[in-house]
C-alpha positions as semicolon CSV with decimal commas, in nm:
position;residue;x (nm);y (nm);z (nm)
1;M;-1,685;1,323;-1,865
2;E;-1,876;1,202;-1,564
3;K;-2,014;1,446;-1,302
4;L;-1,829;1,440;-0,972
5;T;-1,982;1,394;-0,629
6;I;-1,932;1,664;-0,366
7;Q;-1,654;1,459;-0,200
8;E;-1,485;1,402;-0,537
9;E;-1,503;1,774;-0,620
10;E;-1,347;1,864;-0,283
11;A;-1,065;1,615;-0,347
12;M;-1,014;1,751;-0,700
13;L;-0,998;2,109;-0,569
14;S;-0,719;2,001;-0,338
15;I;-0,542;1,812;-0,619
16;W;-0,567;2,115;-0,850
17;Q;-0,432;2,346;-0,579
18;L;-0,136;2,116;-0,519
19;N;-0,097;2,025;-0,887
20;G;-0,106;1,666;-0,772
21;G;-0,002;1,493;-0,454
22;F;0,002;1,185;-0,234
23;V;-0,318;1,101;-0,043
24;K;-0,173;1,244;0,282
25;E;-0,082;1,574;0,112
26;I;-0,427;1,598;-0,046
27;L;-0,589;1,524;0,291
28;D;-0,381;1,788;0,467
29;N;-0,476;2,045;0,200
30;L;-0,855;1,988;0,219
31;K;-1,049;2,299;0,331
32;A;-1,370;2,128;0,443
33;E;-1,403;1,882;0,728
34;K;-1,137;1,619;0,663
35;P;-1,262;1,266;0,594
36;P;-1,075;0,960;0,721
37;Y;-0,764;0,876;0,517
38;T;-0,919;0,554;0,381
39;T;-1,232;0,740;0,265
40;L;-1,022;0,995;0,078
41;A;-0,811;0,716;-0,073
42;S;-1,132;0,551;-0,201
43;T;-1,257;0,882;-0,337
44;I;-0,929;0,933;-0,524
45;K;-0,952;0,579;-0,664
46;N;-1,296;0,675;-0,801
47;L;-1,143;0,986;-0,957
48;E;-0,884;0,763;-1,122
49;K;-1,160;0,532;-1,260
50;K;-1,343;0,838;-1,395
51;A;-1,017;0,952;-1,561
52;Y;-0,983;1,277;-1,365
53;V;-0,647;1,179;-1,215
54;K;-0,364;0,938;-1,293
55;A;-0,153;0,753;-1,041
56;V;0,222;0,783;-1,074
57;K;0,409;0,520;-0,873
58;Y;0,694;0,634;-0,646
59;A;0,853;0,331;-0,474
60;N;0,556;0,179;-0,289
61;A;0,339;0,493;-0,291
62;K;0,124;0,657;-0,555
63;R;0,110;1,027;-0,637
64;Y;-0,209;1,143;-0,805
65;E;-0,189;1,402;-1,081
66;P;-0,483;1,578;-1,251
67;L;-0,570;1,475;-1,607
68;I;-0,815;1,763;-1,651
69;S;-0,766;2,125;-1,550
70;E;-0,995;2,308;-1,311
71;A;-1,089;2,550;-1,592
72;E;-1,188;2,260;-1,823
73;Y;-1,405;2,109;-1,549
74;K;-1,575;2,441;-1,471
75;A;-1,643;2,513;-1,837
76;K;-1,794;2,169;-1,901
77;F;-2,019;2,165;-1,598
78;M;-2,122;2,530;-1,609
79;N;-2,245;2,470;-1,964
80;N;-2,441;2,166;-1,842
81;F;-2,574;2,362;-1,541
82;V;-2,695;2,652;-1,755
83;G;-2,843;2,410;-2,006
84;D;-3,023;2,202;-1,744
85;Y;-3,157;2,483;-1,524
86;F;-3,170;2,796;-1,741
87;K;-3,267;2,674;-2,092
88;N;-2,911;2,739;-2,221
89;S;-2,949;3,109;-2,139
90;Y;-2,682;3,285;-1,937
91;K;-2,915;3,584;-1,934
92;E;-3,177;3,368;-1,757
93;M;-2,911;3,258;-1,507
94;V;-2,801;3,613;-1,427
95;S;-3,165;3,723;-1,403
96;F;-3,229;3,444;-1,152
97;F;-2,939;3,553;-0,932
98;V;-3,053;3,915;-0,945
99;K;-3,409;3,819;-0,846
100;E;-3,278;3,601;-0,563
101;E;-3,065;3,895;-0,445
102;K;-2,747;3,692;-0,487
103;L;-2,606;3,947;-0,733
104;S;-2,592;4,315;-0,645
105;S;-2,617;4,608;-0,885
106;S;-2,250;4,690;-0,826
107;E;-2,154;4,328;-0,911
108;L;-2,374;4,345;-1,219
109;E;-2,205;4,670;-1,318
110;E;-1,866;4,501;-1,270
111;I;-1,977;4,218;-1,499
112;M;-2,090;4,473;-1,761
113;N;-1,749;4,639;-1,746
114;M;-1,581;4,303;-1,792
115;I;-1,796;4,238;-2,098
116;K;-1,723;4,583;-2,244
117;N;-1,351;4,554;-2,181
118;S;-1,324;4,206;-2,333
119;K;-1,474;4,337;-2,660
120;S;-1,206;4,608;-2,694
């Protein structure tokens, strides 16, 4: 599975939210600054080449449907991210965010509760 560019990730987020759509629908659903229609169409073509979406033909238009779920994508690339930047240690990653003050003690406590409750 090939890593996506920022533009491709934004398009995929829109596609996942819509559970597929035509280029115009995907464009209308984008949260960030909207690219030109033709730019988005090219981005979606790249997603098709990378096997993230498939095109389903409707008359003379194509509707793009996801081939991979958002959860699968997140799991794959979070594992790579932790491996590349934190020596495969989620503890190192959490420690980094605590040191950078991106994770508060109350959020850390919430995470601890989630861990405790998932073991029950």
